[in-house]
Biopython code that builds the backbone (N, CA, C, O; Angstrom):
import numpy as np
from Bio.PDB.StructureBuilder import StructureBuilder

atoms = [
    (1, "ALA", "N", (-7.649, 6.338, -19.174)),
    (1, "ALA", "CA", (-6.717, 6.858, -18.187)),
    (1, "ALA", "C", (-6.082, 8.138, -18.721)),
    (1, "ALA", "O", (-5.753, 8.246, -19.902)),
    (2, "THR", "N", (-5.923, 9.082, -17.836)),
    (2, "THR", "CA", (-5.299, 10.338, -18.238)),
    (2, "THR", "C", (-3.795, 10.241, -18.084)),
    (2, "THR", "O", (-3.271, 9.241, -17.595)),
    (3, "GLY", "N", (-3.098, 11.302, -18.511)),
    (3, "GLY", "CA", (-1.645, 11.311, -18.462)),
    (3, "GLY", "C", (-1.076, 11.225, -17.059)),
    (3, "GLY", "O", (0.058, 10.777, -16.895)),
    (4, "ASN", "N", (-1.823, 11.639, -16.034)),
    (4, "ASN", "CA", (-1.283, 11.590, -14.673)),
    (4, "ASN", "C", (-1.763, 10.363, -13.903)),
    (4, "ASN", "O", (-1.555, 10.282, -12.692)),
    (5, "THR", "N", (-2.398, 9.413, -14.575)),
    (5, "THR", "CA", (-2.829, 8.180, -13.924)),
    (5, "THR", "C", (-1.682, 7.184, -13.941)),
    (5, "THR", "O", (-1.146, 6.861, -15.001)),
    (6, "GLN", "N", (-1.308, 6.698, -12.762)),
    (6, "GLN", "CA", (-0.264, 5.678, -12.709)),
    (6, "GLN", "C", (-0.883, 4.316, -13.004)),
    (6, "GLN", "O", (-2.063, 4.093, -12.734)),
    (7, "VAL", "N", (-0.091, 3.416, -13.553)),
    (7, "VAL", "CA", (-0.559, 2.083, -13.909)),
    (7, "VAL", "C", (0.195, 1.057, -13.080)),
    (7, "VAL", "O", (1.423, 1.078, -13.008)),
    (8, "LEU", "N", (-0.555, 0.163, -12.457)),
    (8, "LEU", "CA", (0.022, -0.929, -11.681)),
    (8, "LEU", "C", (-0.334, -2.224, -12.401)),
    (8, "LEU", "O", (-1.505, -2.600, -12.452)),
    (9, "ASN", "N", (0.660, -2.908, -12.955)),
    (9, "ASN", "CA", (0.437, -4.166, -13.666)),
    (9, "ASN", "C", (0.433, -5.319, -12.680)),
    (9, "ASN", "O", (1.328, -5.440, -11.844)),
    (10, "ILE", "N", (-0.585, -6.166, -12.787)),
    (10, "ILE", "CA", (-0.752, -7.302, -11.883)),
    (10, "ILE", "C", (-0.877, -8.563, -12.725)),
    (10, "ILE", "O", (-1.643, -8.605, -13.688)),
    (11, "THR", "N", (-0.119, -9.586, -12.357)),
    (11, "THR", "CA", (-0.156, -10.856, -13.066)),
    (11, "THR", "C", (-0.796, -11.912, -12.188)),
    (11, "THR", "O", (-0.393, -12.107, -11.041)),
    (12, "LEU", "N", (-1.796, -12.594, -12.731)),
    (12, "LEU", "CA", (-2.438, -13.703, -12.030)),
    (12, "LEU", "C", (-1.796, -15.021, -12.448)),
    (12, "LEU", "O", (-1.436, -15.213, -13.610)),
    (13, "SER", "N", (-1.661, -15.920, -11.484)),
    (13, "SER", "CA", (-1.197, -17.276, -11.753)),
    (13, "SER", "C", (-1.852, -18.187, -10.728)),
    (13, "SER", "O", (-2.602, -17.716, -9.872)),
    (14, "ASN", "N", (-1.584, -19.463, -10.800)),
    (14, "ASN", "CA", (-2.164, -20.396, -9.836)),
    (14, "ASN", "C", (-1.652, -20.158, -8.412)),
    (14, "ASN", "O", (-2.238, -20.661, -7.454)),
    (15, "LYS", "N", (-0.567, -19.396, -8.269)),
    (15, "LYS", "CA", (-0.026, -19.082, -6.940)),
    (15, "LYS", "C", (-0.656, -17.830, -6.344)),
    (15, "LYS", "O", (-0.427, -17.533, -5.172)),
    (16, "GLY", "N", (-1.439, -17.095, -7.113)),
    (16, "GLY", "CA", (-2.048, -15.864, -6.614)),
    (16, "GLY", "C", (-1.815, -14.727, -7.577)),
    (16, "GLY", "O", (-1.954, -14.890, -8.790)),
    (17, "CYS", "N", (-1.456, -13.555, -7.032)),
    (17, "CYS", "CA", (-1.184, -12.408, -7.891)),
    (17, "CYS", "C", (0.091, -11.725, -7.429)),
    (17, "CYS", "O", (0.469, -11.788, -6.260)),
    (18, "ALA", "N", (0.734, -11.080, -8.369)),
    (18, "ALA", "CA", (2.017, -10.466, -8.074)),
    (18, "ALA", "C", (2.045, -9.021, -8.549)),
    (18, "ALA", "O", (2.301, -8.762, -9.725)),
    (19, "PRO", "N", (1.781, -8.063, -7.640)),
    (19, "PRO", "CA", (2.003, -6.668, -8.030)),
    (19, "PRO", "C", (3.504, -6.375, -7.990)),
    (19, "PRO", "O", (4.225, -6.951, -7.175)),
    (20, "PRO", "N", (3.976, -5.488, -8.859)),
    (20, "PRO", "CA", (5.412, -5.217, -8.900)),
    (20, "PRO", "C", (5.919, -4.367, -7.744)),
    (20, "PRO", "O", (7.124, -4.350, -7.490)),
    (21, "LYS", "N", (5.040, -3.658, -7.033)),
    (21, "LYS", "CA", (5.474, -2.772, -5.956)),
    (21, "LYS", "C", (4.599, -2.998, -4.736)),
    (21, "LYS", "O", (3.456, -3.439, -4.852)),
    (22, "SER", "N", (5.137, -2.696, -3.579)),
    (22, "SER", "CA", (4.326, -2.777, -2.371)),
    (22, "SER", "C", (3.876, -1.395, -1.910)),
    (22, "SER", "O", (2.975, -1.285, -1.078)),
    (23, "GLU", "N", (4.492, -0.343, -2.437)),
    (23, "GLU", "CA", (4.084, 1.024, -2.116)),
    (23, "GLU", "C", (3.952, 1.821, -3.400)),
    (23, "GLU", "O", (4.814, 1.771, -4.277)),
    (24, "ILE", "N", (2.849, 2.560, -3.490)),
    (24, "ILE", "CA", (2.635, 3.452, -4.621)),
    (24, "ILE", "C", (2.097, 4.771, -4.074)),
    (24, "ILE", "O", (1.467, 4.786, -3.017)),
    (25, "PRO", "N", (2.335, 5.868, -4.773)),
    (25, "PRO", "CA", (1.814, 7.147, -4.290)),
    (25, "PRO", "C", (0.294, 7.223, -4.443)),
    (25, "PRO", "O", (-0.286, 6.570, -5.309)),
    (26, "ALA", "N", (-0.334, 8.022, -3.595)),
    (26, "ALA", "CA", (-1.777, 8.260, -3.692)),
    (26, "ALA", "C", (-2.077, 8.963, -5.005)),
    (26, "ALA", "O", (-1.215, 9.634, -5.573)),
    (27, "GLY", "N", (-3.308, 8.806, -5.484)),
    (27, "GLY", "CA", (-3.735, 9.458, -6.710)),
    (27, "GLY", "C", (-4.410, 8.479, -7.644)),
    (27, "GLY", "O", (-4.611, 7.317, -7.291)),
    (28, "PRO", "N", (-4.766, 8.941, -8.841)),
    (28, "PRO", "CA", (-5.435, 8.067, -9.803)),
    (28, "PRO", "C", (-4.543, 6.887, -10.186)),
    (28, "PRO", "O", (-3.397, 7.066, -10.599)),
    (29, "THR", "N", (-5.088, 5.682, -10.042)),
    (29, "THR", "CA", (-4.312, 4.474, -10.295)),
    (29, "THR", "C", (-5.138, 3.487, -11.101)),
    (29, "THR", "O", (-6.263, 3.154, -10.731)),
    (30, "LYS", "N", (-4.571, 3.025, -12.201)),
    (30, "LYS", "CA", (-5.199, 1.989, -13.026)),
    (30, "LYS", "C", (-4.545, 0.658, -12.684)),
    (30, "LYS", "O", (-3.326, 0.514, -12.777)),
    (31, "PHE", "N", (-5.355, -0.303, -12.293)),
    (31, "PHE", "CA", (-4.895, -1.650, -11.999)),
    (31, "PHE", "C", (-5.119, -2.486, -13.250)),
    (31, "PHE", "O", (-6.248, -2.863, -13.563)),
    (32, "GLN", "N", (-4.035, -2.771, -13.962)),
    (32, "GLN", "CA", (-4.088, -3.532, -15.215)),
    (32, "GLN", "C", (-3.751, -4.987, -14.875)),
    (32, "GLN", "O", (-2.651, -5.277, -14.406)),
    (33, "ILE", "N", (-4.696, -5.897, -15.112)),
    (33, "ILE", "CA", (-4.574, -7.284, -14.667)),
    (33, "ILE", "C", (-4.523, -8.209, -15.875)),
    (33, "ILE", "O", (-5.292, -8.054, -16.824)),
    (34, "LYS", "N", (-3.601, -9.181, -15.827)),
    (34, "LYS", "CA", (-3.498, -10.198, -16.884)),
    (34, "LYS", "C", (-3.332, -11.557, -16.241)),
    (34, "LYS", "O", (-2.525, -11.732, -15.328)),
    (35, "ASN", "N", (-4.101, -12.514, -16.722)),
    (35, "ASN", "CA", (-3.966, -13.892, -16.257)),
    (35, "ASN", "C", (-2.991, -14.600, -17.180)),
    (35, "ASN", "O", (-3.245, -14.748, -18.375)),
    (36, "SER", "N", (-1.875, -15.036, -16.614)),
    (36, "SER", "CA", (-0.849, -15.697, -17.427)),
    (36, "SER", "C", (-0.765, -17.181, -17.065)),
    (36, "SER", "O", (0.247, -17.649, -16.545)),
    (37, "GLY", "N", (-1.825, -17.897, -17.343)),
    (37, "GLY", "CA", (-1.813, -19.344, -17.153)),
    (37, "GLY", "C", (-2.492, -19.825, -15.897)),
    (37, "GLY", "O", (-2.425, -21.014, -15.583)),
    (38, "GLY", "N", (-3.142, -18.946, -15.172)),
    (38, "GLY", "CA", (-3.810, -19.360, -13.947)),
    (38, "GLY", "C", (-5.184, -19.938, -14.221)),
    (38, "GLY", "O", (-5.986, -19.340, -14.939)),
    (39, "THR", "N", (-5.455, -21.094, -13.651)),
    (39, "THR", "CA", (-6.785, -21.686, -13.749)),
    (39, "THR", "C", (-7.487, -21.660, -12.395)),
    (39, "THR", "O", (-8.706, -21.817, -12.326)),
    (40, "LYS", "N", (-6.732, -21.466, -11.328)),
    (40, "LYS", "CA", (-7.303, -21.435, -9.977)),
    (40, "LYS", "C", (-7.611, -20.020, -9.507)),
    (40, "LYS", "O", (-8.576, -19.806, -8.774)),
    (41, "VAL", "N", (-6.804, -19.057, -9.920)),
    (41, "VAL", "CA", (-6.996, -17.661, -9.519)),
    (41, "VAL", "C", (-7.459, -16.877, -10.740)),
    (41, "VAL", "O", (-6.730, -16.759, -11.725)),
    (42, "THR", "N", (-8.688, -16.336, -10.667)),
    (42, "THR", "CA", (-9.257, -15.645, -11.826)),
    (42, "THR", "C", (-9.853, -14.283, -11.466)),
    (42, "THR", "O", (-10.578, -13.689, -12.264)),
    (43, "GLU", "N", (-9.544, -13.788, -10.254)),
    (43, "GLU", "CA", (-10.073, -12.479, -9.868)),
    (43, "GLU", "C", (-9.112, -11.731, -8.957)),
    (43, "GLU", "O", (-8.249, -12.321, -8.306)),
    (44, "VAL", "N", (-9.288, -10.414, -8.932)),
    (44, "VAL", "CA", (-8.493, -9.523, -8.103)),
    (44, "VAL", "C", (-9.445, -8.592, -7.361)),
    (44, "VAL", "O", (-10.383, -8.051, -7.947)),
    (45, "GLU", "N", (-9.196, -8.414, -6.077)),
    (45, "GLU", "CA", (-9.975, -7.484, -5.265)),
    (45, "GLU", "C", (-9.024, -6.509, -4.589)),
    (45, "GLU", "O", (-7.998, -6.916, -4.044)),
    (46, "LEU", "N", (-9.357, -5.224, -4.622)),
    (46, "LEU", "CA", (-8.611, -4.229, -3.864)),
    (46, "LEU", "C", (-9.436, -3.936, -2.625)),
    (46, "LEU", "O", (-10.587, -3.509, -2.722)),
    (47, "MET", "N", (-8.844, -4.169, -1.455)),
    (47, "MET", "CA", (-9.574, -4.059, -0.203)),
    (47, "MET", "C", (-8.913, -3.050, 0.725)),
    (47, "MET", "O", (-7.713, -2.787, 0.643)),
    (48, "GLN", "N", (-9.735, -2.495, 1.612)),
    (48, "GLN", "CA", (-9.234, -1.620, 2.669)),
    (48, "GLN", "C", (-10.139, -1.827, 3.876)),
    (48, "GLN", "O", (-11.355, -1.645, 3.797)),
    (49, "GLY", "N", (-9.529, -2.208, 4.993)),
    (49, "GLY", "CA", (-10.292, -2.423, 6.217)),
    (49, "GLY", "C", (-11.360, -3.494, 6.079)),
    (49, "GLY", "O", (-12.432, -3.370, 6.671)),
    (50, "GLY", "N", (-11.091, -4.545, 5.309)),
    (50, "GLY", "CA", (-12.052, -5.622, 5.140)),
    (50, "GLY", "C", (-13.155, -5.330, 4.135)),
    (50, "GLY", "O", (-14.042, -6.159, 3.931)),
    (51, "ARG", "N", (-13.110, -4.169, 3.508)),
    (51, "ARG", "CA", (-14.124, -3.768, 2.521)),
    (51, "ARG", "C", (-13.553, -3.820, 1.110)),
    (51, "ARG", "O", (-12.441, -3.347, 0.875)),
    (52, "ILE", "N", (-14.298, -4.385, 0.173)),
    (52, "ILE", "CA", (-13.856, -4.425, -1.224)),
    (52, "ILE", "C", (-14.152, -3.069, -1.861)),
    (52, "ILE", "O", (-15.299, -2.625, -1.892)),
    (53, "LEU", "N", (-13.107, -2.419, -2.368)),
    (53, "LEU", "CA", (-13.254, -1.126, -3.030)),
    (53, "LEU", "C", (-13.462, -1.275, -4.532)),
    (53, "LEU", "O", (-14.178, -0.487, -5.151)),
    (54, "ALA", "N", (-12.828, -2.295, -5.113)),
    (54, "ALA", "CA", (-12.955, -2.572, -6.546)),
    (54, "ALA", "C", (-12.527, -4.005, -6.786)),
    (54, "ALA", "O", (-11.754, -4.574, -6.016)),
    (55, "GLU", "N", (-13.039, -4.584, -7.866)),
    (55, "GLU", "CA", (-12.646, -5.947, -8.202)),
    (55, "GLU", "C", (-12.817, -6.196, -9.688)),
    (55, "GLU", "O", (-13.578, -5.515, -10.375)),
    (56, "LYS", "N", (-12.092, -7.185, -10.157)),
    (56, "LYS", "CA", (-12.228, -7.666, -11.531)),
    (56, "LYS", "C", (-12.304, -9.177, -11.443)),
    (56, "LYS", "O", (-11.416, -9.827, -10.892)),
    (57, "GLU", "N", (-13.382, -9.731, -11.997)),
    (57, "GLU", "CA", (-13.632, -11.165, -11.887)),
    (57, "GLU", "C", (-13.626, -11.831, -13.259)),
    (57, "GLU", "O", (-13.622, -11.173, -14.299)),
    (58, "ASN", "N", (-13.625, -13.169, -13.221)),
    (58, "ASN", "CA", (-13.758, -14.006, -14.428)),
    (58, "ASN", "C", (-12.656, -13.758, -15.450)),
    (58, "ASN", "O", (-12.918, -13.689, -16.651)),
    (59, "LEU", "N", (-11.429, -13.625, -14.969)),
    (59, "LEU", "CA", (-10.286, -13.466, -15.868)),
    (59, "LEU", "C", (-9.640, -14.836, -16.072)),
    (59, "LEU", "O", (-8.674, -15.186, -15.394)),
    (60, "ALA", "N", (-10.180, -15.596, -17.004)),
    (60, "ALA", "CA", (-9.646, -16.921, -17.310)),
    (60, "ALA", "C", (-8.254, -16.787, -17.925)),
    (60, "ALA", "O", (-7.810, -15.684, -18.245)),
    (61, "ASP", "N", (-7.577, -17.916, -18.084)),
    (61, "ASP", "CA", (-6.239, -17.957, -18.666)),
    (61, "ASP", "C", (-6.167, -17.111, -19.940)),
    (61, "ASP", "O", (-6.998, -17.266, -20.836)),
    (62, "SER", "N", (-5.194, -16.235, -20.020)),
    (62, "SER", "CA", (-4.904, -15.340, -21.147)),
    (62, "SER", "C", (-5.841, -14.142, -21.253)),
    (62, "SER", "O", (-5.690, -13.337, -22.171)),
    (63, "PHE", "N", (-6.812, -13.997, -20.338)),
    (63, "PHE", "CA", (-7.692, -12.835, -20.344)),
    (63, "PHE", "C", (-7.057, -11.707, -19.543)),
    (63, "PHE", "O", (-6.194, -11.941, -18.696)),
    (64, "SER", "N", (-7.488, -10.490, -19.818)),
    (64, "SER", "CA", (-7.004, -9.345, -19.055)),
    (64, "SER", "C", (-8.163, -8.388, -18.814)),
    (64, "SER", "O", (-9.203, -8.470, -19.467)),
    (65, "GLY", "N", (-7.967, -7.489, -17.875)),
    (65, "GLY", "CA", (-8.974, -6.501, -17.540)),
    (65, "GLY", "C", (-8.346, -5.443, -16.653)),
    (65, "GLY", "O", (-7.163, -5.518, -16.322)),
    (66, "SER", "N", (-9.153, -4.447, -16.266)),
    (66, "SER", "CA", (-8.603, -3.378, -15.440)),
    (66, "SER", "C", (-9.715, -2.681, -14.670)),
    (66, "SER", "O", (-10.897, -2.831, -14.977)),
    (67, "PHE", "N", (-9.308, -1.918, -13.664)),
    (67, "PHE", "CA", (-10.173, -0.965, -12.988)),
    (67, "PHE", "C", (-9.304, 0.196, -12.540)),
    (67, "PHE", "O", (-8.101, 0.039, -12.335)),
    (68, "THR", "N", (-9.919, 1.368, -12.388)),
    (68, "THR", "CA", (-9.189, 2.576, -12.016)),
    (68, "THR", "C", (-9.842, 3.206, -10.797)),
    (68, "THR", "O", (-11.064, 3.337, -10.733)),
    (69, "LEU", "N", (-9.025, 3.591, -9.839)),
    (69, "LEU", "CA", (-9.489, 4.253, -8.621)),
    (69, "LEU", "C", (-8.594, 5.439, -8.311)),
    (69, "LEU", "O", (-7.424, 5.462, -8.692)),
    (70, "ASN", "N", (-9.147, 6.416, -7.624)),
    (70, "ASN", "CA", (-8.348, 7.514, -7.106)),
    (70, "ASN", "C", (-7.994, 7.149, -5.661)),
    (70, "ASN", "O", (-8.801, 7.336, -4.750)),
    (71, "LEU", "N", (-6.787, 6.631, -5.465)),
    (71, "LEU", "CA", (-6.376, 6.148, -4.146)),
    (71, "LEU", "C", (-6.019, 7.297, -3.219)),
    (71, "LEU", "O", (-5.294, 8.218, -3.595)),
    (72, "LYS", "N", (-6.533, 7.226, -2.021)),
    (72, "LYS", "CA", (-6.173, 8.176, -0.972)),
    (72, "LYS", "C", (-5.026, 7.572, -0.171)),
    (72, "LYS", "O", (-4.849, 6.354, -0.206)),
    (73, "PRO", "N", (-4.239, 8.369, 0.548)),
    (73, "PRO", "CA", (-3.182, 7.802, 1.378)),
    (73, "PRO", "C", (-3.768, 6.770, 2.350)),
    (73, "PRO", "O", (-4.833, 6.990, 2.927)),
    (74, "GLY", "N", (-3.083, 5.671, 2.524)),
    (74, "GLY", "CA", (-3.549, 4.635, 3.439)),
    (74, "GLY", "C", (-3.013, 3.275, 3.052)),
    (74, "GLY", "O", (-2.201, 3.142, 2.137)),
    (75, "ASP", "N", (-3.479, 2.275, 3.760)),
    (75, "ASP", "CA", (-3.062, 0.893, 3.518)),
    (75, "ASP", "C", (-4.172, 0.153, 2.783)),
    (75, "ASP", "O", (-5.343, 0.238, 3.151)),
    (76, "TYR", "N", (-3.791, -0.563, 1.752)),
    (76, "TYR", "CA", (-4.715, -1.339, 0.933)),
    (76, "TYR", "C", (-4.191, -2.762, 0.832)),
    (76, "TYR", "O", (-2.996, -3.011, 0.992)),
    (77, "GLU", "N", (-5.097, -3.689, 0.564)),
    (77, "GLU", "CA", (-4.711, -5.083, 0.370)),
    (77, "GLU", "C", (-5.188, -5.525, -1.001)),
    (77, "GLU", "O", (-6.340, -5.304, -1.374)),
    (78, "LEU", "N", (-4.284, -6.153, -1.748)),
    (78, "LEU", "CA", (-4.631, -6.749, -3.024)),
    (78, "LEU", "C", (-4.879, -8.227, -2.747)),
    (78, "LEU", "O", (-3.969, -8.942, -2.327)),
    (79, "TYR", "N", (-6.093, -8.682, -2.978)),
    (79, "TYR", "CA", (-6.482, -10.047, -2.641)),
    (79, "TYR", "C", (-6.874, -10.774, -3.926)),
    (79, "TYR", "O", (-7.685, -10.282, -4.711)),
    (80, "CYS", "N", (-6.294, -11.932, -4.122)),
    (80, "CYS", "CA", (-6.549, -12.730, -5.318)),
    (80, "CYS", "C", (-6.915, -14.140, -4.874)),
    (80, "CYS", "O", (-6.051, -15.015, -4.826)),
    (81, "PRO", "N", (-8.189, -14.374, -4.548)),
    (81, "PRO", "CA", (-8.586, -15.667, -4.003)),
    (81, "PRO", "C", (-8.543, -16.784, -5.039)),
    (81, "PRO", "O", (-8.823, -16.581, -6.221)),
    (82, "ALA", "N", (-8.184, -17.960, -4.558)),
    (82, "ALA", "CA", (-8.202, -19.145, -5.419)),
    (82, "ALA", "C", (-9.638, -19.645, -5.521)),
    (82, "ALA", "O", (-10.379, -19.661, -4.539)),
    (83, "ARG", "N", (-10.005, -20.044, -6.706)),
    (83, "ARG", "CA", (-11.337, -20.579, -6.954)),
    (83, "ARG", "C", (-11.447, -21.962, -6.321)),
    (83, "ARG", "O", (-10.534, -22.781, -6.423)),
    (84, "ARG", "N", (-12.560, -22.202, -5.677)),
    (84, "ARG", "CA", (-12.770, -23.519, -5.089)),
    (84, "ARG", "C", (-13.061, -24.522, -6.164)),
    (84, "ARG", "O", (-13.833, -24.266, -7.088)),
    (85, "GLN", "N", (-12.431, -25.674, -6.035)),
    (85, "GLN", "CA", (-12.634, -26.745, -7.017)),
    (85, "GLN", "C", (-13.784, -27.635, -6.554)),
    (85, "GLN", "O", (-13.825, -28.051, -5.396)),
    (86, "SER", "N", (-14.692, -27.919, -7.438)),
    (86, "SER", "CA", (-15.834, -28.775, -7.124)),
    (86, "SER", "C", (-15.408, -30.241, -7.176)),
    (86, "SER", "O", (-14.515, -30.618, -7.935)),
    (87, "GLY", "N", (-16.058, -31.052, -6.361)),
    (87, "GLY", "CA", (-15.793, -32.494, -6.378)),
    (87, "GLY", "C", (-16.477, -33.200, -7.534)),
    (87, "GLY", "O", (-16.188, -34.364, -7.813)),
    (88, "ARG", "N", (-17.380, -32.505, -8.205)),
    (88, "ARG", "CA", (-18.102, -33.108, -9.333)),
    (88, "ARG", "C", (-17.355, -32.867, -10.627)),
    (88, "ARG", "O", (-16.674, -31.856, -10.797)),
    (89, "HIS", "N", (-17.499, -33.818, -11.534)),
    (89, "HIS", "CA", (-16.853, -33.676, -12.851)),
    (89, "HIS", "C", (-17.859, -33.938, -13.945)),
    (89, "HIS", "O", (-17.519, -33.869, -15.126)),
]
sb = StructureBuilder()
sb.init_structure("model")
sb.init_model(0)
sb.init_chain("A")
sb.init_seg("    ")
for serial, (resi, resn, name, xyz) in enumerate(atoms, 1):
    if name == "N":
        sb.init_residue(resn, " ", resi, " ")
    sb.init_atom(name, np.array(xyz, "f"), 0.0, 1.0, " ", f" {name:<3s}", serial, name[0])
structure = sb.get_structure()
């Protein structure tokens, strides 16, 4: 990330994900993701108009990861789906 890239920290938990802001300025943005104890939610998707623009998957408990995009003005959705639990053990 360069000096003018903004960083958005996202925390995953069993309740989903929690970005600290609901509005950020357009421009280069690094989505820094950390799983803090979540076993059901292990991925983050950045979506716009039903399309996935970027995602980070397989972030088990205590794992972290990131992706960087140059965001244009507009509305985006941060989606953190819960993993389906299998009936088999």
